[in-house]
C-alpha positions as a Markdown table, in Angstrom:
| # | Residue | x | y | z |
|---|---|---|---|---|
| 1 | Met | 0.1 | 0.2 | 0.1 |
| 2 | Asp | 2.9 | 2.0 | 1.0 |
| 3 | Ser | 4.5 | 1.5 | -2.4 |
| 4 | Leu | 1.5 | 2.5 | -4.0 |
| 5 | Gln | 0.7 | 5.7 | -2.5 |
| 6 | Arg | 4.7 | 6.6 | -3.4 |
| 7 | Ala | 3.6 | 5.9 | -7.3 |
| 8 | Val | 0.5 | 8.0 | -7.0 |
| 9 | Ser | 2.3 | 10.8 | -5.4 |
| 10 | Gly | 5.4 | 10.8 | -7.4 |
| 11 | Trp | 2.5 | 10.6 | -10.5 |
| 12 | Arg | 1.0 | 13.8 | -9.4 |
| 13 | Gln | 4.3 | 15.4 | -9.4 |
| 14 | Leu | 5.4 | 14.5 | -13.0 |
| 15 | Ile | 1.6 | 15.7 | -14.3 |
| 16 | Pro | 0.6 | 18.6 | -11.8 |
| 17 | Glu | -3.4 | 19.2 | -12.0 |
| 18 | Arg | -3.0 | 22.6 | -13.2 |
| 19 | Phe | -1.0 | 20.4 | -16.0 |
| 20 | Val | -4.3 | 18.2 | -16.8 |
| 21 | Gly | -6.9 | 21.2 | -16.4 |
| 22 | Ile | -4.8 | 22.3 | -19.5 |
| 23 | Ala | -5.3 | 19.3 | -21.4 |
| 24 | Leu | -9.1 | 19.4 | -20.6 |
| 25 | Ile | -9.0 | 23.3 | -22.2 |
| 26 | Cys | -7.5 | 22.4 | -25.5 |
| 27 | Phe | -9.8 | 19.5 | -25.8 |
| 28 | Ala | -13.0 | 21.8 | -25.2 |
| 29 | Phe | -11.7 | 24.2 | -27.7 |
| 30 | Leu | -11.5 | 20.8 | -30.1 |
| 31 | Cys | -15.2 | 20.0 | -29.5 |
| 32 | Phe | -16.3 | 24.1 | -29.7 |
| 33 | Ser | -14.8 | 24.4 | -33.0 |
| 34 | Cys | -16.2 | 21.0 | -34.3 |
| 35 | Leu | -19.5 | 22.6 | -32.7 |
| 36 | Asp | -18.9 | 26.2 | -34.4 |
| 37 | Thr | -18.3 | 23.9 | -38.1 |
| 38 | Thr | -21.4 | 22.3 | -37.7 |
| 39 | Ala | -23.6 | 24.7 | -36.8 |
| 40 | Lys | -21.5 | 26.9 | -39.5 |
| 41 | Tyr | -22.6 | 24.1 | -42.1 |
| 42 | Leu | -26.8 | 23.9 | -40.8 |
| 43 | Gly | -27.2 | 27.3 | -41.3 |
| 44 | Arg | -27.3 | 27.0 | -44.7 |
| 45 | Tyr | -29.7 | 24.4 | -44.1 |
| 46 | Leu | -32.1 | 25.2 | -41.2 |
| 47 | Pro | -33.0 | 28.2 | -39.0 |
| 48 | Thr | -30.4 | 29.0 | -36.5 |
| 49 | Glu | -33.0 | 29.1 | -33.9 |
| 50 | Gln | -33.5 | 25.7 | -34.4 |
| 51 | Val | -30.1 | 24.9 | -34.1 |
| 52 | Val | -29.6 | 26.6 | -30.9 |
| 53 | Trp | -32.6 | 24.5 | -29.7 |
| 54 | Met | -31.5 | 21.0 | -30.6 |
| 55 | Arg | -27.8 | 21.6 | -29.5 |
| 56 | Phe | -29.1 | 22.2 | -26.0 |
| 57 | Met | -31.8 | 19.2 | -26.3 |
| 58 | Thr | -29.7 | 16.6 | -27.7 |
| 59 | His | -27.2 | 17.8 | -25.0 |
| 60 | Ile | -29.9 | 16.9 | -22.1 |
| 61 | Phe | -30.3 | 13.6 | -23.8 |
| 62 | Tyr | -27.3 | 12.2 | -23.9 |
| 63 | Gly | -26.8 | 13.4 | -20.6 |
| 64 | Ile | -29.8 | 11.4 | -18.7 |
| 65 | Leu | -28.4 | 8.4 | -20.5 |
| 66 | Leu | -24.7 | 9.0 | -20.0 |
| 67 | Phe | -24.8 | 9.9 | -16.0 |
| 68 | Arg | -28.0 | 7.5 | -15.4 |
| 69 | Leu | -30.0 | 10.6 | -14.0 |
| 70 | Trp | -32.9 | 8.8 | -13.1 |
| 71 | Arg | -30.6 | 7.0 | -10.4 |
| 72 | Thr | -29.2 | 10.0 | -9.5 |
| 73 | Pro | -31.3 | 12.7 | -9.4 |
| 74 | Gln | -30.1 | 14.5 | -6.7 |
| 75 | Val | -26.7 | 15.8 | -8.9 |
| 76 | Leu | -29.1 | 18.4 | -9.7 |
| 77 | His | -29.6 | 19.7 | -6.5 |
| 78 | Thr | -27.6 | 23.1 | -5.8 |
| 79 | Arg | -28.1 | 25.8 | -3.2 |
| 80 | Arg | -26.7 | 28.8 | -5.5 |
| 81 | Trp | -29.8 | 28.6 | -8.1 |
| 82 | Gly | -29.4 | 32.1 | -9.1 |
| 83 | Leu | -25.7 | 31.7 | -10.3 |
| 84 | Gln | -26.5 | 28.5 | -11.5 |
| 85 | Ile | -29.5 | 30.4 | -13.8 |
| 86 | Leu | -27.4 | 33.5 | -14.2 |
| 87 | Arg | -24.5 | 30.8 | -16.0 |
| 88 | Ala | -26.8 | 29.1 | -18.5 |
| 89 | Leu | -28.4 | 32.2 | -19.7 |
| 90 | Cys | -24.8 | 33.0 | -20.0 |
| 91 | Leu | -24.5 | 29.8 | -22.0 |
| 92 | Leu | -27.3 | 30.5 | -24.2 |
| 93 | Gly | -26.5 | 33.7 | -25.2 |
| 94 | Ser | -22.8 | 33.0 | -25.7 |
| 95 | Thr | -24.1 | 29.8 | -28.0 |
| 96 | Ala | -26.6 | 31.9 | -30.2 |
| 97 | Phe | -25.1 | 35.4 | -30.9 |
| 98 | Asn | -22.1 | 32.7 | -32.0 |
| 99 | Phe | -24.8 | 30.9 | -34.1 |
| 100 | Phe | -26.2 | 33.6 | -35.8 |
| 101 | Ala | -22.8 | 35.4 | -36.3 |
| 102 | Ile | -21.8 | 32.5 | -38.3 |
| 103 | Arg | -24.2 | 32.8 | -40.8 |
| 104 | Tyr | -22.5 | 36.2 | -41.9 |
| 105 | Met | -19.0 | 35.6 | -41.2 |
| 106 | Gln | -15.7 | 33.2 | -41.5 |
| 107 | Leu | -14.7 | 31.5 | -38.4 |
| 108 | Ala | -12.0 | 32.8 | -38.3 |
| 109 | Glu | -13.5 | 36.5 | -38.2 |
| 110 | Thr | -16.0 | 35.0 | -35.5 |
| 111 | Val | -13.3 | 33.3 | -33.3 |
| 112 | Ser | -10.7 | 36.6 | -33.2 |
| 113 | Ile | -13.3 | 38.4 | -31.2 |
| 114 | Met | -13.9 | 35.5 | -29.2 |
| 115 | Phe | -10.5 | 35.5 | -28.5 |
| 116 | Ala | -10.8 | 39.0 | -26.3 |
| 117 | Thr | -12.3 | 36.6 | -23.9 |
| 118 | Pro | -8.8 | 35.9 | -22.4 |
| 119 | Phe | -8.6 | 39.7 | -21.5 |
| 120 | Val | -12.0 | 40.1 | -19.7 |
| 121 | Val | -11.6 | 37.0 | -17.6 |
| 122 | Thr | -8.2 | 37.6 | -16.8 |
| 123 | Ala | -9.5 | 41.2 | -15.5 |
| 124 | Leu | -12.6 | 39.9 | -13.5 |
| 125 | Ala | -10.8 | 36.9 | -11.8 |
| 126 | Gly | -9.1 | 38.7 | -9.0 |
| 127 | Pro | -11.8 | 41.0 | -7.7 |
| 128 | Leu | -14.3 | 37.7 | -8.2 |
| 129 | Leu | -12.2 | 35.1 | -7.5 |
| 130 | Asn | -9.0 | 36.1 | -5.6 |
| 131 | Glu | -7.3 | 34.8 | -8.8 |
| 132 | Trp | -4.7 | 37.6 | -9.7 |
| 133 | Ala | -2.6 | 36.7 | -13.1 |
| 134 | Gly | 0.7 | 38.0 | -12.5 |
| 135 | Met | 3.1 | 40.5 | -15.4 |
| 136 | Arg | 4.3 | 37.1 | -17.3 |
| 137 | Arg | 1.0 | 35.9 | -17.9 |
| 138 | Trp | -0.8 | 39.0 | -19.0 |
| 139 | Met | 2.5 | 39.2 | -21.8 |
| 140 | Ala | 1.7 | 35.6 | -22.9 |
| 141 | Ile | -2.0 | 36.9 | -23.2 |
| 142 | Ile | -0.9 | 39.6 | -25.3 |
| 143 | Val | 1.5 | 37.9 | -27.4 |
| 144 | Gly | -1.2 | 35.6 | -28.1 |
| 145 | Phe | -3.3 | 38.0 | -29.0 |
| 146 | Ile | -1.5 | 39.8 | -31.4 |
| 147 | Gly | -1.2 | 36.3 | -33.3 |
| 148 | Ile | -4.8 | 36.4 | -33.8 |
| 149 | Leu | -4.7 | 39.9 | -35.0 |
| 150 | Val | -1.9 | 38.2 | -37.5 |
| 151 | Val | -4.3 | 35.7 | -38.4 |
| 152 | Thr | -6.9 | 37.9 | -39.2 |
| 153 | Arg | -5.5 | 40.9 | -39.9 |
| 154 | Pro | -8.5 | 43.9 | -38.9 |
| 155 | Gly | -8.3 | 46.9 | -40.9 |
| 156 | Phe | -7.5 | 45.5 | -44.3 |
| 157 | Gly | -11.2 | 44.9 | -44.9 |
| 158 | Glu | -14.8 | 45.9 | -43.5 |
| 159 | Met | -16.0 | 43.8 | -41.1 |
| 160 | His | -19.9 | 42.7 | -41.2 |
| 161 | Trp | -22.6 | 44.4 | -38.9 |
| 162 | Ala | -22.8 | 40.6 | -37.4 |
| 163 | Ala | -19.1 | 41.6 | -35.7 |
| 164 | Leu | -21.3 | 42.5 | -33.2 |
| 165 | Leu | -23.3 | 39.8 | -32.3 |
| 166 | Ser | -19.7 | 37.9 | -31.4 |
| 167 | Val | -19.0 | 40.7 | -29.4 |
| 168 | Cys | -21.8 | 39.5 | -27.5 |
| 169 | Ser | -21.3 | 36.1 | -27.6 |
| 170 | Met | -17.7 | 36.8 | -25.9 |
| 171 | Leu | -19.4 | 38.9 | -23.3 |
| 172 | Cys | -21.7 | 36.4 | -22.4 |
| 173 | Tyr | -18.6 | 33.6 | -22.5 |
| 174 | Ala | -16.5 | 35.8 | -20.4 |
| 175 | Ile | -19.2 | 35.6 | -17.9 |
| 176 | Tyr | -19.9 | 32.0 | -18.3 |
| 177 | Val | -16.1 | 30.9 | -17.4 |
| 178 | Leu | -16.1 | 32.9 | -14.0 |
| 179 | Thr | -19.2 | 31.8 | -13.0 |
| 180 | Thr | -17.9 | 28.2 | -14.0 |
| 181 | Arg | -15.2 | 28.5 | -11.8 |
| 182 | Met | -17.3 | 30.0 | -8.9 |
| 183 | Leu | -19.7 | 27.3 | -8.5 |
| 184 | Thr | -16.9 | 24.5 | -8.8 |
| 185 | Gln | -16.1 | 25.2 | -5.6 |
| 186 | Thr | -20.0 | 24.1 | -4.3 |
| 187 | Asp | -21.2 | 21.9 | -7.4 |
| 188 | Ser | -21.1 | 18.9 | -8.9 |
| 189 | Pro | -20.1 | 18.8 | -12.5 |
| 190 | Val | -22.6 | 16.6 | -13.4 |
| 191 | Gly | -25.2 | 19.1 | -11.8 |
| 192 | Met | -23.2 | 22.1 | -13.3 |
| 193 | Leu | -23.5 | 20.5 | -17.0 |
| 194 | Met | -27.1 | 19.4 | -16.6 |
| 195 | Ile | -28.6 | 22.4 | -15.4 |
| 196 | Ser | -27.4 | 24.7 | -18.0 |
| 197 | Ala | -28.5 | 22.7 | -20.6 |
| 198 | Ile | -32.0 | 22.2 | -19.3 |
| 199 | Val | -32.2 | 26.2 | -18.5 |
| 200 | Ala | -30.9 | 27.2 | -21.6 |
| 201 | Ala | -33.4 | 24.7 | -23.6 |
| 202 | Thr | -36.3 | 25.6 | -22.1 |
| 203 | Ala | -35.3 | 29.6 | -22.7 |
| 204 | Ile | -35.3 | 28.6 | -26.2 |
| 205 | Ala | -38.2 | 26.6 | -26.6 |
| 206 | Pro | -40.2 | 28.7 | -27.7 |
| 207 | Phe | -37.9 | 29.9 | -31.1 |
| 208 | Gly | -37.0 | 26.9 | -31.8 |
| 209 | Ile | -40.1 | 25.1 | -32.0 |
| 210 | Ser | -41.7 | 27.9 | -34.0 |
| 211 | Ala | -38.8 | 28.4 | -36.3 |
| 212 | Trp | -38.6 | 24.4 | -36.8 |
| 213 | Gln | -38.1 | 22.8 | -40.5 |
| 214 | Met | -37.8 | 18.9 | -40.9 |
| 215 | Pro | -34.1 | 18.6 | -42.2 |
| 216 | Ser | -33.9 | 17.6 | -45.5 |
| 217 | Ser | -31.7 | 14.8 | -45.1 |
| 218 | Ala | -30.1 | 11.8 | -43.1 |
| 219 | Trp | -26.9 | 13.8 | -43.0 |
| 220 | His | -28.5 | 17.1 | -41.3 |
| 221 | Trp | -30.0 | 15.1 | -38.7 |
| 222 | Val | -26.8 | 13.4 | -37.8 |
| 223 | Leu | -25.5 | 16.7 | -37.8 |
| 224 | Leu | -27.9 | 18.1 | -35.5 |
| 225 | Leu | -28.2 | 15.3 | -32.8 |
| 226 | Ala | -24.0 | 15.9 | -32.8 |
| 227 | Thr | -24.2 | 19.2 | -31.8 |
| 228 | Gly | -25.4 | 18.1 | -28.3 |
| 229 | Ala | -22.6 | 15.4 | -28.0 |
| 230 | Leu | -19.7 | 18.3 | -29.2 |
| 231 | Gly | -21.4 | 20.9 | -26.3 |
| 232 | Gly | -22.3 | 18.7 | -23.8 |
| 233 | Ile | -18.5 | 16.6 | -24.2 |
| 234 | Gly | -16.7 | 20.1 | -24.4 |
| 235 | His | -18.5 | 22.0 | -21.4 |
| 236 | Phe | -17.8 | 18.9 | -19.3 |
| 237 | Ala | -13.8 | 19.3 | -20.1 |
| 238 | Leu | -14.1 | 22.9 | -19.8 |
| 239 | Ile | -15.6 | 22.4 | -16.0 |
| 240 | Arg | -13.0 | 20.1 | -15.0 |
| 241 | Ala | -10.4 | 22.1 | -16.3 |
| 242 | His | -11.2 | 25.0 | -13.8 |
| 243 | Val | -11.8 | 22.7 | -11.2 |
| 244 | Leu | -8.2 | 21.2 | -11.4 |
| 245 | Ala | -6.4 | 25.0 | -12.3 |
| 246 | Pro | -7.1 | 28.7 | -12.1 |
| 247 | Ala | -9.0 | 31.1 | -14.8 |
| 248 | Pro | -5.7 | 32.9 | -15.3 |
| 249 | Val | -3.6 | 30.1 | -16.3 |
| 250 | Leu | -6.4 | 28.4 | -18.4 |
| 251 | Ala | -7.2 | 31.7 | -20.5 |
| 252 | Pro | -4.4 | 31.8 | -23.0 |
| 253 | Phe | -5.0 | 28.1 | -24.1 |
| 254 | Met | -8.4 | 29.8 | -25.5 |
| 255 | Tyr | -5.8 | 31.1 | -28.7 |
| 256 | Thr | -5.5 | 27.0 | -29.5 |
| 257 | Gln | -8.7 | 27.0 | -31.2 |
| 258 | Ile | -7.1 | 29.1 | -33.8 |
| 259 | Leu | -5.4 | 25.8 | -34.4 |
| 260 | Trp | -8.4 | 24.0 | -34.5 |
| 261 | Met | -10.1 | 26.5 | -37.0 |
| 262 | Val | -7.9 | 26.6 | -39.6 |
| 263 | Ala | -7.3 | 22.5 | -40.1 |
| 264 | Leu | -11.3 | 22.2 | -40.5 |
| 265 | Gly | -11.9 | 25.5 | -42.4 |
| 266 | Tyr | -9.7 | 23.3 | -44.9 |
| 267 | Leu | -10.8 | 19.7 | -44.2 |
| 268 | Val | -14.9 | 20.9 | -44.6 |
| 269 | Phe | -14.7 | 24.3 | -46.3 |
| 270 | Ala | -11.6 | 24.2 | -48.7 |
| 271 | Asp | -10.4 | 27.3 | -47.2 |
| 272 | Val | -6.4 | 27.1 | -47.3 |
| 273 | Pro | -4.0 | 28.7 | -44.5 |
| 274 | Thr | -2.1 | 32.1 | -45.4 |
| 275 | Val | 1.2 | 32.7 | -44.6 |
| 276 | Tyr | -0.2 | 34.9 | -42.0 |
| 277 | Thr | -2.4 | 32.1 | -40.5 |
| 278 | Val | 0.7 | 30.1 | -40.2 |
| 279 | Ile | 2.7 | 33.0 | -38.6 |
| 280 | Gly | 0.3 | 33.9 | -36.4 |
| 281 | Ala | -0.7 | 30.1 | -35.4 |
| 282 | Ser | 2.9 | 29.9 | -34.4 |
| 283 | Ile | 3.1 | 33.0 | -32.3 |
| 284 | Val | -0.6 | 31.4 | -30.9 |
| 285 | Thr | 1.6 | 28.4 | -30.1 |
| 286 | Ala | 4.5 | 29.7 | -28.6 |
| 287 | Ser | 2.3 | 31.6 | -26.3 |
| 288 | Gly | 1.0 | 28.6 | -25.0 |
| 289 | Leu | 4.4 | 26.8 | -24.8 |
| 290 | Tyr | 5.4 | 29.5 | -22.3 |
| 291 | Ile | 2.5 | 29.2 | -20.2 |
| 292 | Leu | 3.5 | 25.8 | -19.9 |
| 293 | Tyr | 6.9 | 26.5 | -19.3 |
| 294 | Arg | 6.2 | 28.6 | -16.7 |
| 295 | Glu | 3.3 | 26.4 | -14.6 |
| 296 | Arg | 6.0 | 23.6 | -15.0 |
| 297 | Lys | 8.6 | 26.0 | -12.7 |
| 298 | Ile | 5.9 | 27.0 | -10.7 |
| 299 | Ser | 4.7 | 23.3 | -9.8 |
| 300 | Gln | 8.7 | 22.5 | -9.2 |
| 301 | Ala | 9.1 | 25.5 | -6.7 |
| 302 | Glu | 5.7 | 23.9 | -4.8 |
| 303 | Val | 6.8 | 20.8 | -4.7 |
| 304 | Ala | 10.4 | 22.3 | -3.3 |
| 305 | Ala | 8.8 | 24.4 | -0.9 |
| 306 | Glu | 6.5 | 21.8 | 0.5 |
| 307 | Ala | 9.3 | 19.1 | 0.9 |
| 308 | Ala | 11.5 | 21.5 | 2.9 |
| 309 | Ser | 7.9 | 22.5 | 5.0 |
| 310 | Gln | 7.8 | 18.7 | 5.9 |
| 311 | Gly | 11.9 | 18.4 | 6.3 |
| 312 | Arg | 11.6 | 21.2 | 9.1 |
| 313 | Gly | 8.4 | 19.3 | 10.5 |
């Protein structure tokens, strides 16, 4: 037993929880990129309200089956219903605004606006969560944002009016991330995942039902059903990431989404990356790698300090 405990302790030292959180946040944004690509494709054939509603309805369906909620309904209990409802409405707002925006704009344009989220999260995480970002983390966020500017090159073409929808989506998402971090201290990840979907589906139901159009092909049905899986898995990974790591640590890794967008844009819409995309993506990657390096140094310092403290004891 002692040898097993030492092995587990050594494994945790090799892979600190914050690194697992970083891996989960990267996976979450892969799911979100696939979701945006699917929504943009479906938006050519079906009303956006219908796509948004089905995204949350299928989310609920998969969640009930996966977590067997008929056996454990208590996971839906929360003592912070106000914060849960606010979080769910922010998720709905972020999703709806984003799905409407990508009907009119390219994926790269909408995601570039969403990349302003880390500034809002990092700025508010201090006063709201007492998670203050240091100068080096702020610099990593700024460098990553410069990489996004290289990719999108704003000012070299007219921005569509739908960019305002992306701004609204970004603000909703920033509040969603912060409320997620607040609720992880008291509520279960499964409860948070399901409550947000139930509230959002209920709120958007009148619009989704009134706008309903029968999908014209089996492929459209497959994609509609996939939206809930992609959203649910992505947000579960997001919740777990915020359990394991502070919000300012995770914020810069939102920039990895540009890598997923470039790949999906090429595979689905035959968009060939430009030299600016390659350069910008390289800057984004370098920013994330720097944060990984800094977190490893911090983790090593924490381990050394704990060992020294136990030695004194």
